[in-house]
C-alpha positions in Angstrom: -38.2 12.3 -31.0 -35.3 11.3 -32.7 -33.7 8.2 -32.2 -30.5 10.5 -31.7 -32.2 12.5 -28.8 -33.2 9.2 -27.5 -29.4 8.0 -27.9 -27.4 10.9 -26.0 -30.9 10.4 -23.5 -29.8 6.7 -22.6 -25.9 8.0 -22.5 -26.8 10.7 -20.4 -28.2 8.5 -17.8 -25.5 6.2 -17.6 -22.8 8.7 -17.5 -24.5 10.6 -14.4 -25.4 7.1 -12.7 -21.6 6.0 -13.4 -20.7 9.2 -10.9 -23.3 8.6 -8.7 -21.7 4.7 -8.8 -18.0 6.5 -8.2 -18.5 9.5 -6.0 -21.4 8.3 -3.8 -23.6 11.7 -2.2 -21.8 14.6 -0.5 -22.9 15.0 3.2 -21.3 18.4 3.3 -18.8 17.5 6.5 -16.1 15.9 4.1 -12.2 17.7 4.0 -12.0 20.0 1.1 -9.9 17.7 -1.9 -6.3 18.4 -1.6 -4.4 17.5 -5.0 -2.3 14.2 -4.2 -1.0 11.4 -6.3 -3.6 8.6 -5.9 -1.8 5.7 -3.2 -1.9 1.6 -3.7 -3.4 1.0 -6.3 -2.3 -1.8 -8.7 -4.1 -3.3 -11.3 -7.8 -1.4 -10.6 -7.0 -3.0 -6.8 -7.0 -0.1 -3.5 -5.2 -1.6 -1.1 -7.2 0.4 1.6 -5.5 0.9 5.2 -7.6 2.8 6.8 -11.5 2.4 7.9 -14.5 5.7 7.8 -15.1 5.5 11.7 -13.0 6.8 14.2 -11.3 4.5 16.1 -12.4 5.0 19.9 -10.4 7.1 22.4 -9.8 4.5 24.9 -6.8 3.0 26.8 -7.7 0.1 25.0 -6.9 1.9 21.4 -4.2 0.0 20.3 -4.3 -3.0 22.4 -2.4 -5.7 20.7 -0.1 -3.4 18.9 1.7 -0.9 21.4 1.9 -0.5 25.3 -0.1 1.7 26.7 1.5 5.0 27.7 4.1 3.4 25.7 6.8 5.8 23.6 4.8 3.7 20.1 1.6 4.5 21.9 2.4 8.0 22.2 3.4 8.4 18.3 0.1 7.0 17.0 -1.8 9.1 19.2 -0.6 11.7 17.5 -1.3 10.7 14.0 -4.8 9.6 15.0 -4.7 13.1 16.1 -4.5 13.9 12.3 -6.2 11.6 11.4 -9.5 9.7 13.7 -10.2 7.5 11.4 -6.8 5.9 11.4 -6.9 2.6 12.7 -4.2 -0.1 13.1 -5.8 -3.5 12.6 -7.0 -2.5 9.2 -3.9 -0.3 8.7 -1.6 -3.9 9.2 -4.3 -5.2 6.7 -3.9 -2.9 4.4 0.3 -3.7 4.7 -0.1 -7.2 4.3 -1.9 -6.9 0.9 0.8 -4.1 0.3 3.2 -6.2 0.7 2.3 -9.0 -1.6 1.7 -6.5 -4.2 4.6 -4.9 -4.0 6.8 -8.5 -3.6 5.0 -9.6 -6.8 5.0 -6.3 -9.1 8.6 -6.4 -8.9 9.2 -9.9 -9.3 6.9 -9.9 -12.6 8.3 -6.3 -13.7 5.2 -4.9 -13.5 6.9 -1.1 -13.2 2.8 0.7 -13.6 1.8 -1.0 -10.3 4.9 0.0 -8.3 3.9 3.5 -9.8 0.8 3.6 -7.7 2.0 1.4 -4.7 5.8 3.2 -4.2 6.9 7.2 -3.4 9.9 8.6 -6.0 13.3 7.1 -4.2 12.1 4.0 -3.9 9.9 3.4 -7.5 13.3 5.1 -9.1 15.6 2.4 -7.3 12.8 -0.5 -7.7 12.2 0.4 -11.3 16.5 1.0 -11.9 16.7 -3.1 -10.6 14.0 -4.1 -13.1 15.5 -2.7 -16.2 19.3 -4.7 -15.2 17.5 -7.9 -15.2 16.1 -6.8 -18.2 18.7 -5.8 -19.7 21.1 -9.2 -18.4 17.8 -11.1 -20.0 17.1 -12.1 -17.2 13.5 -13.3 -15.1 12.4 -13.3 -11.6 10.2 -16.1 -10.0 9.3 -15.1 -6.5 6.9 -17.4 -4.0 5.7 -16.1 -1.3 4.7 -18.5 0.4 3.1 -17.1 3.9 3.7 -13.5 5.7 4.1 -15.2 9.7 3.5 -11.4 10.9 3.4 -8.0 10.2 3.5 -5.9 13.2 4.0 -1.9 13.9 7.7 -1.4 15.4 7.8 3.0 15.1 5.4 5.4 13.9 5.9 9.5 13.1 4.0 12.4 11.8 6.0 15.0 11.0 4.9 18.2 8.9 1.6 16.6 8.4 2.4 13.5 7.0 1.8 9.8 9.0 4.6 7.5 9.0 4.2 3.9 10.3 7.0 1.6 10.3 5.3 -2.1 9.5 8.0 -5.5 10.6 7.0 -8.3 8.5 8.5 -11.5 8.8 8.1 -13.9 6.0 8.7 -17.3 3.9 9.0 -17.1 0.6 11.6 -18.8 -2.2 13.4 -16.5 -4.4 15.1 -17.1 -8.2 17.3 -15.4 -10.9 16.8 -16.9 -14.3 18.8 -16.1 -16.7 17.2 -16.9 -21.0 17.6 -20.5 -21.3 15.4 -20.4 -17.5 18.5 -22.0 -16.2 19.0 -20.3 -12.5 21.8 -18.1 -11.8 20.5 -17.2 -8.2 18.6 -18.4 -5.4 16.1 -21.6 -5.5 13.3 -22.1 -7.2 12.4 -24.7 -4.2 14.4 -23.6 -0.7 11.9 -21.6 1.3 13.8 -18.8 3.1 12.9 -16.7 6.5 12.4 -12.7 5.3 12.3 -10.0 7.8 11.7 -7.0 6.8 11.1 -3.6 8.0 9.0 -1.3 5.5 7.3 1.9 6.4 4.4 3.8 4.6 3.7 7.6 4.4 0.3 9.6 3.6 -0.4 13.1 4.5 -2.9 14.4 6.6 -4.8 15.8 4.1 -4.9 14.0 1.6 -7.8 12.6 0.0 -7.0 8.9 -0.6 -7.1 6.7 2.1 -3.6 5.1 1.3 -0.4 4.9 2.4 3.1 4.9 0.0 5.7 2.6 0.6 8.8 5.2 1.5 11.4 2.8 2.7 12.7 -0.6 3.3 15.4 -2.1 5.4 16.5 -5.4 5.9 16.3 -5.8 9.9 16.3 -9.4 12.6 
């Protein structure tokens, strides 16, 4: 056997192993793939809002999230009907991670990270703000001290798309500096409360389990 044959055999084995490790095995019961842009990825990390098993169908399904029988519970039921694997607590865990990642990426001017986390409209808005900041020779320094609370405040499922709004209450310091490092806005040391509602969306048919940020709104 020639050395070329041995090399090709080793390469083939390695490629096969990588495909198996990335794709895993299929059972035949998976949802058919749908063309959808990857969402929730930053620097190779995935913000997974879901867990694979379906939530239990019981009055306590949304315990700690929504009042049984209330409007929010019914709207979450509609999302669970379209996506039986939806788990509110796991979703909130992923939403908190996304909040931190997006806040950091915006401050750092990391457009590549934002592209995979934001829907087109907010991505365009964030990108314009970053471009204006860079054109002015300014930098943004943000320290996220804590996320004190993250709660689901609204949900909907129009046209096969799950939409969940999360109210974040966080503490952070934020300052904009000029090219010399002088603070032109905000403070490097003062910690302020930030209360915002962020809306995430994901098509039921998407094969990617992650969600895109579609809107942000200051609230109280």
